[in-house]
Each structure stands twice: as structure tokens, then as C-alpha cells.
TORMILUM-455277 format. One record per residue: residue in one letter; y, z, x of N, C-alpha, C, CB in turn. Coordinates in steps of 0.2 Angstrom, whole numbers, padded with zeros to 4 digits, always signed. Each point is the difference from the previous one (the first is absolute). Glycine has a CB too. Example, Ala and Ser with C-alpha at 12.3 -4.5 7.8 and 13.67 -1.06 7.14 Angstrom:
TORMILUM-455277
A-0028+0039+0066+0006+0000-0004+0006+0000+0004-0006+0006-0009;S+0011-0010+0007+0006+0001+0004+0005+0003-0004-0003-0010+0006;
This chain:
TORMILUM-455277
X-0006+0000+0004+0005+0000-0004+0008+0001+0004-0010+0005-0008;X+0008-0002+0014+0007+0001+0005+0001-0008+0002-0004+0013+0006;X-0002-0016-0004+0002-0007+0003+0002-0004-0005-0008+0000+0007;X+0006-0001-0013+0004-0004-0006+0007+0001+0000-0008+0000-0006;X+0010+0008+0007+0008+0001+0000+0003-0003+0005-0001+0011-0005;X-0002-0010+0011+0002-0003+0007+0003-0009-0001-0010+0010+0007;X+0003-0012-0010+0001-0007+0000+0006-0003-0005-0013+0001+0003;X+0014+0004-0009+0004-0001-0004+0007+0000+0003-0007+0004-0009;X+0008+0000+0014+0006+0001+0002+0003-0004+0006-0003+0010-0004;X-0003-0013+0007+0001-0005+0006+0001-0006-0006-0007+0005+0012;X+0005-0007-0016-0001-0004-0004+0008+0000-0003-0014+0001-0001;X+0018+0003-0001+0006+0001-0004+0004-0001+0006-0004+0009-0010;X+0003-0006+0016+0004-0002+0005+0002-0005+0002-0003+0008+0003;X-0002-0012-0002-0002-0007+0002+0004-0004-0005-0011+0002+0005;X+0010-0002-0012+0005-0003-0005+0006+0001+0001-0006-0001-0007;X+0008+0006+0009+0009+0001-0001+0003-0002+0008-0001+0011-0009;X-0003-0011+0014+0001-0005+0005-0001-0006-0001-0001+0007+0007;X-0003-0011-0009+0001-0006-0002+0005-0002-0005-0010+0000+0003;X+0011+0003-0008+0005-0002-0005+0007+0002+0003-0008+0003-0010;X+0009+0000+0014+0006+0001+0003+0001-0006+0006-0002+0014-0002;X-0004-0017+0007+0002-0003+0003+0000-0006-0004-0004+0005+0010;X+0002-0008-0014+0002-0006-0005+0006+0001-0004-0012-0003-0003;X+0015+0008+0001+0007+0000-0001+0005-0001+0006-0004+0007-0008;X+0001-0004+0013+0006-0002+0006-0001-0008+0003-0001+0013+0004;X-0006-0016-0005+0000-0005+0003+0005-0006-0007-0013+0004+0010;X+0012-0003-0016+0004-0003-0004+0006+0000+0001-0007+0002-0006;X+0010+0005+0009+0008+0000+0001+0001-0004+0005+0002+0010-0004;X-0005-0011+0009+0000-0004+0006-0001-0007+0000-0004+0009+0003;X+0002-0011-0008-0001-0009-0001+0006-0002+0000-0010-0002-0006;X+0011-0004+0009+0008-0004+0000+0001-0003-0007-0001-0004+0012;X+0007+0004-0013+0002-0003-0006-0002-0007-0002+0009+0008+0000;X-0010-0012+0007-0002-0007-0001-0004-0002+0007+0012-0004-0009;X-0017+0002+0008-0005-0003+0006-0003-0006-0002-0002+0010+0004;X+0004-0014-0001-0004-0009-0002-0002-0004+0006+0010-0001-0011;X-0015+0001+0014-0002-0003+0005-0003-0007-0002-0001+0012+0007;X-0001-0014-0014+0000-0007-0003-0007-0002+0002+0013-0003+0001;X-0018+0008+0002-0006-0002+0002-0005-0001-0008+0001+0007+0015;X+0001-0002-0020-0004+0000-0006+0000-0005-0003+0002+0009-0001;X+0003-0015+0001+0000-0005-0005-0004-0007+0003+0012+0005-0004;X-0014-0007-0002-0004-0008+0001+0007-0005+0002-0012+0002-0010;X+0011-0006+0014+0004-0005+0002+0003-0004-0006-0008+0000+0010;X+0015+0000-0011+0002-0004-0005+0002+0005-0005-0008-0010+0002;X+0008+0016-0003+0002+0005-0005+0007-0002+0000-0009+0010+0002;X+0013-0010-0008+0006+0002+0001+0003+0005-0002+0001-0009-0001;X+0001+0013+0008+0002+0006-0001+0007+0002-0003-0008+0000+0009;X+0012-0005-0011+0006+0001-0005-0002+0001-0008+0007-0008+0009;X-0013+0007-0011-0002+0000-0007+0000+0007-0002-0008-0011+0001;X+0010+0012-0008-0001+0007-0003-0009+0000+0000+0013+0001-0009;X-0013+0009+0009-0008+0000+0001-0005-0001+0007+0004-0005-0012;X+0001+0003+0016-0004-0001+0008+0001+0006+0001+0002-0011+0006;X-0007+0015-0002+0000+0007+0004+0005-0001+0005-0011+0003-0002;X+0016+0001+0004+0005+0001+0004+0004-0007+0000-0006+0009+0005;X+0008-0010-0011+0004-0006-0001+0006-0001+0006-0003+0000-0014;X+0005-0004+0015+0007-0002+0003+0004-0004-0005-0005+0000+0011;X+0012+0002-0010+0005-0004-0006+0004-0002+0005+0001+0007-0010;X+0002-0014+0007+0006-0004+0003+0007+0000-0005-0009-0007+0006;X+0013+0005-0003+0006-0001-0004+0001-0008+0000+0006+0011+0004;X-0005-0014-0009+0000-0007-0001-0006-0003-0003+0006+0000+0009;X-0005-0004-0013-0008-0004-0004-0004-0003+0004+0005-0002-0009;X-0002-0003+0014-0005-0004+0003-0004+0003+0007+0007-0010-0005;X-0007+0017+0007-0003+0002+0004-0006+0003-0001+0010+0000+0003;X-0016-0001+0000-0004+0004-0001-0004+0003+0006-0001-0005-0011;X-0004+0010+0012-0003+0002+0005-0009-0001-0001+0011+0009+0002;X-0013-0011+0002-0008-0002+0000-0003+0003+0005+0002-0010-0004;X-0008+0014+0003-0005+0003+0005-0002-0006+0002-0005+0010-0006;X+0004-0009+0013-0004-0004+0006-0005+0003+0003+0010-0005+0001;X-0016+0003-0001-0005+0001+0004-0002-0004+0005-0003+0005-0008;X+0004-0004+0015-0001-0004+0005-0002+0003+0006+0008-0007-0005;X-0013+0006+0008-0003+0003+0005+0005+0001+0006-0012-0005-0004;X+0015+0011+0005+0004+0003+0006+0007-0003-0001-0010+0000+0008;X+0012-0002-0012+0007-0003-0003+0004+0006-0002-0005-0011-0004;X+0002+0016+0002+0006+0006-0003+0002+0004+0006-0005+0002-0012;X+0009+0002+0011+0003+0004+0005-0005+0004+0003+0010+0000-0005;X-0009+0001+0012-0005+0003+0006-0007-0003-0001+0007+0011+0000;X-0008-0019-0002-0008-0001+0000-0002+0000-0005-0002+0005+0007;X+0005-0002-0014-0003+0002-0005-0002-0007-0005+0006+0014+0000;X-0008-0014-0006-0001-0006-0003+0004-0001-0006-0010+0000+0006;X+0012+0005-0010+0004-0001-0005+0007+0002+0001-0009+0002-0007;X+0013-0007+0004+0008+0002+0000+0004-0002-0007-0001-0002+0012;X+0006+0002-0013+0004-0003-0006+0003-0006+0003+0001+0010-0006;X-0001-0017+0003+0005-0005+0000+0005-0002-0005-0007-0003+0007;X+0012+0001-0006+0006-0001-0005-0001-0009-0001+0010+0011+0004;X-0006-0012-0009+0001-0007-0001+0004-0002+0005-0002+0001-0012;X+0005-0008+0012+0003-0001+0006+0008-0002-0001-0012-0005+0004;X+0014+0007-0012+0006-0001-0002+0007+0004+0004-0008-0001-0011;X+0013-0001+0009+0005+0003+0004+0001+0007-0005+0006-0011+0005;X-0002+0017+0000+0000+0006-0003-0005+0004-0003+0009-0006-0002;X-0014+0008+0006-0007+0004-0001+0001+0006+0001-0007-0008+0002;X+0006+0013-0007+0000+0008+0000-0006+0001-0001+0011+0002-0005;X-0014+0003+0010-0006+0003-0001+0002+0009-0002-0007-0010+0009;X+0007+0011-0016+0002+0006-0001-0005+0004-0003+0011-0004-0001;X-0010+0012+0002-0003+0005-0004+0005+0005+0000-0011-0002+0003;X+0009+0005-0009+0005+0005-0005-0003+0007+0003+0003-0008-0013;X+0001+0014+0014-0002+0008+0001+0004+0003-0004-0004-0001+0012;X+0001+0007-0013+0005+0005-0002-0003+0007+0004+0004-0006-0013;X+0001+0007+0019-0002+0005+0004+0004+0007+0001-0003-0012+0006;X+0001+0016-0003+0003+0006+0001+0006+0000+0003-0011+0004+0000;X+0016+0000-0002+0005+0000+0003+0001+0005+0007+0003-0003-0012;X-0002+0003+0016+0002+0003+0006-0007-0001+0005+0009+0009-0007;X-0015-0013+0004-0005-0001+0004+0002-0006+0005-0008+0006-0009;X+0003-0006+0014+0002-0007+0004-0006-0003+0000+0009+0004+0007;X-0008-0011-0009-0007-0003+0001+0000-0005+0004-0002+0003-0010;X-0003-0006+0013-0002-0007+0004-0002-0005-0004-0003+0006+0010;X+0005-0012-0008-0002-0006-0002-0001-0004+0006+0005+0000-0011;X-0012-0001+0011-0002-0005+0003-0004-0006-0003+0000+0009+0008;X+0003-0016-0004-0002-0006-0002-0001-0004+0004+0004+0003-0009;X-0010-0008+0009+0000-0006+0005+0003-0006-0003-0011+0003+0005;X+0016-0008-0002+0002-0005-0003-0001-0006+0004+0007+0008-0006;X-0008-0014+0004-0001-0006+0003+0003-0006-0004-0011+0006+0006;X+0013-0011-0002+0003-0006-0003-0005-0006+0001+0013+0005+0001;X-0015-0008-0006-0004-0005+0002+0003-0007-0002-0011+0007-0002;X+0011-0011+0007+0003-0007+0000+0005-0002+0005-0003+0001-0011;X+0003-0007+0013+0002-0003+0004+0008-0001-0001-0011-0004+0001;X+0016+0010+0000+0007-0002-0003+0004+0002+0006-0002+0002-0012;X+0008-0004+0011+0004+0003+0004+0002+0008+0001+0003-0010-0002;X-0001+0012+0007+0001+0008+0001+0003+0003-0006+0002-0001+0011;X+0005-0002-0013+0002+0002-0006-0002+0002-0006+0005-0005+0005;X-0010-0001-0007-0005+0002-0006-0005+0004+0001+0002-0009-0003;X-0002+0012+0008-0006+0006+0002+0003+0006+0000-0007-0007+0007;X+0014+0007-0009+0003+0007+0000-0003+0004-0007+0013-0005+0008;X-0013+0012-0007-0002+0004-0006+0002+0007+0002-0011-0008-0003;X+0011+0010-0004+0004+0007+0000-0004+0006-0002+0010-0005-0001;X-0009+0011+0003-0005+0006-0002+0006+0004-0004-0009+0001+0010;X+0007+0001-0017+0006+0003-0003-0003+0006-0005+0008-0012+0001;X-0006+0018+0000-0001+0005-0005+0007+0002-0003-0009+0005+0006;X+0010-0005-0014+0005+0002-0002-0002+0003-0008+0008-0007+0009;X-0003+0010-0011+0001+0003-0007+0008-0002-0004-0009+0011+0003;X+0007-0013-0008+0004-0002-0005+0001-0007+0000+0005+0010+0000;X+0001-0012-0004+0002-0006-0001+0008-0001+0001-0010-0001-0006;X+0013-0006+0008+0006-0001+0001+0004+0005+0002-0001-0007-0007;X+0006+0009+0006+0005+0004+0003-0003+0008+0001+0009-0007-0006;X-0014+0008+0002-0005+0007+0000-0005+0000+0005+0001+0000-0010;X-0001-0007+0016-0006+0001+0003+0001+0004+0007-0004-0012-0005;X-0001+0015+0006+0000+0005+0007-0006-0003+0003+0005+0011-0004;X-0003-0014+0011-0003-0004+0003-0004+0007+0006+0008-0013-0003;X-0015+0012+0004-0004+0004+0004-0001-0002+0007-0004+0003-0010;X+0003-0010+0008-0002-0005+0008+0001-0005-0003-0008+0005+0006;X+0013-0011-0002+0000-0006+0000+0000-0003+0007+0007+0001-0011;X-0014-0003+0014-0002-0003+0006+0000-0008+0001-0007+0011+0000;X+0010-0013+0002-0001-0007+0001-0003-0002+0005+0008-0001-0004;X-0013-0005+0004-0005-0002+0006+0002-0007+0001-0011+0008-0001;X+0014-0008+0006+0002-0007+0001-0003-0004+0005+0009+0004-0003;X-0016+0000+0007-0003-0004+0005-0008-0002-0002+0010+0006+0009;X-0011-0005-0014-0006+0000-0001-0004-0008+0003+0003+0010-0011;X-0009-0009+0012-0003-0005+0004-0006-0004-0006+0002+0008+0013;X-0002-0013-0013-0005-0003-0007-0005+0001+0002+0005-0009-0004;X-0010+0012-0001-0006+0001+0000-0003+0005+0004+0001-0011-0002;X+0005+0017+0004-0002+0006+0003+0002+0006-0003+0001-0005+0009;X-0007+0010-0010+0001+0005-0004+0008+0004+0004-0015+0001-0004;X+0018+0004+0000+0006+0004+0003-0002+0007-0004+0010-0011+0003;X-0012+0016+0001-0001+0008-0004+0007+0003+0000-0013+0002+0004;X+0015-0001-0010+0006+0004-0002-0001+0008-0002+0004-0012-0004;X-0001+0018+0007-0003+0005-0001+0008+0004-0001-0014-0002+0006;X+0016+0003-0012+0007+0004-0001-0001+0005-0005+0006-0009+0002;X-0001+0014-0001+0001+0006-0005+0007+0000-0003-0008+0008+0007;X+0007-0003-0012+0006+0000-0004-0002+0007-0003+0003-0013-0002;X+0003+0016+0000+0001+0007-0004+0003-0001-0007+0001+0007+0010;X-0005-0004-0014+0003-0003-0008+0005+0004-0001-0011-0003-0006;X+0015+0002+0004+0008+0003-0004-0001+0002-0007+0008-0008+0005;X-0005+0013-0006+0000+0003-0007+0004-0005-0004-0001+0012+0004;X-0001-0014-0011+0003-0006-0004-0003-0007+0003+0011+0007-0003;X-0013-0007+0007-0003-0007+0003-0008-0001+0003+0012+0000+0003;X-0016+0005-0009-0007+0000+0000-0003-0007-0001+0000+0013-0003;X+0002-0018-0002-0003-0006-0002+0002-0004+0005-0001+0001-0012;X-0003-0004+0016+0001-0003+0005-0003-0008+0000-0001+0013+0005;X+0003-0018-0003-0004-0007+0002-0001-0001+0008+0007-0007-0011;X-0014+0007+0013-0001-0001+0006-0001-0008+0001-0006+0012+0001;X+0008-0015+0002-0003-0008+0000+0003-0004+0007+0001+0000-0015;X-0005-0005+0016+0001-0003+0005+0003-0008-0003-0008+0008+0008;X+0014-0011-0005+0004-0006-0002-0001-0005+0005+0007+0006-0006;X-0007-0012+0003-0001-0007+0005+0004-0005-0004-0013+0002+0006;X+0019-0004-0005+0004-0006-0003-0004-0006+0001+0011+0006+0001;X-0011-0009+0006-0001-0006+0001-0006-0003-0003+0006+0002+0009;X-0007-0008-0011-0006-0004-0004-0006-0003+0004+0010-0002-0008;X-0013-0001+0007-0004-0004+0003-0006+0004+0006+0011-0008-0004;X-0012+0015+0001-0003+0003+0006-0003+0007-0006+0010-0004+0012;X-0016+0006-0009-0002+0007-0005+0001+0006+0004-0009-0007-0006;X+0010+0012+0003+0003+0007+0001-0007+0003-0001+0013-0001-0005;X-0016+0004+0011-0008+0004-0002+0002+0007+0001-0008-0008+0005;X+0005+0012-0007+0000+0008+0001-0006+0002+0000+0008+0001-0005;X-0010+0004+0009-0006+0004+0000+0002+0007+0001-0007-0009+0003;X+0002+0014-0003+0000+0006+0001+0007+0004-0002-0009-0003+0008;X+0010+0002-0015+0005+0003-0002-0001+0007-0003+0003-0012-0002;X+0001+0017+0006-0001+0008-0001+0006+0003-0003-0007+0002+0011;X+0008+0001-0015+0007+0006-0001-0005+0006+0000+0011-0006-0009;X-0008+0012+0012-0004+0006+0001+0006+0005+0001-0010-0005+0005;X+0008+0011-0006+0005+0006+0002-0001-0001+0007-0001+0009-0009;X+0006-0006+0014-0001+0000+0007-0003+0007+0000+0011-0009+0005;X-0016+0009+0000-0003+0006+0002+0004+0006+0004-0010-0008+0001;
């Protein structure tokens, strides 16, 4: 009988430890993480109902999952590829905690044999619209090499009253494709 009591105590301690671990682990998960490995080639990532959907501004832009051996960032197979129209935005929306610092990591590649001015792109994090816009990040990348992944790692601290954010990559020049991979937004440790 004593043995059963001890086993019950051990079991209840084990359950408490496991549930605490699971709770902490859930709180540690990133706001967004997508390495684009789980999609079938050709999946349109900007359509409603797609898991970890990407958003765009402008009716003509789409993002499609690509599966190609070793063509993703760091030799991975999956990534997202835009249509080749002018004015491409790859957007994710977040509501984040004020006072907390977040990391935004993303890999970007421009595909297409175009002059360097058409390969320029920007990384932007902002909140609000028009006159009320607050810019957390606005970084221009003027020297991207066609077909080569560039990894970006930036951080920003969320301000009170500016918790609803747009996190985006923007490319104006047409006749090339904006590719993204390893898109992560998470609380800084």
C-alpha cells in the first residue's frame, strides 16, 4: 500500500513538471516561424486558408511555395517566390506586447537577370497608417546579388499604442522574383 502511495506521488509530481514544461514551452514559441519546407511545390501561399499564410498589398502579387533541391536558404529545399510584377510586398500582421523586444529574421533572394536598381528591396516594420504611422525599421538593401540569399537579423522594441504591426519585405523593380525563406518573428531571449 505504501508503494502505491509513493508511485501516485511520483506520478503527480511528474504530471506537474510536464504540464509546467509544456506551458513554458508554449509561451516560448515564436510569434511566427516559416521555413517553407512543409508545402508542396506550387502551393499559392497568399490564398485564404493556407497554413502560415503570407499577405500582399496589390491585387497582382502572389507568393508561391517552391520545392527545389538545395535552392532554399542554407541549402534547404523550400522557399516562397513572388510573382514578377512591379511593387511586390510580402507582409505578415502581428499584435505584439508593448515594452518587449522582438527579433525578426528572414532570408531574401532576388531571382532574375535584371540591373542592380531593379534588385533593390526594403525590410520594414511599422504600425499605423498615413500620418499616424510609426516606423520601427526601414532598411534599404541596395546591393543584392541576383540568385544569392541574404540573411537579415533585426530587432525592435514594441511601443505602447503601436502594438499592431506590419512586418514586410518590399521590392519595386519588376521582371524578377522576390524569394523569402526562414521567416521568424520571436521575443528576444
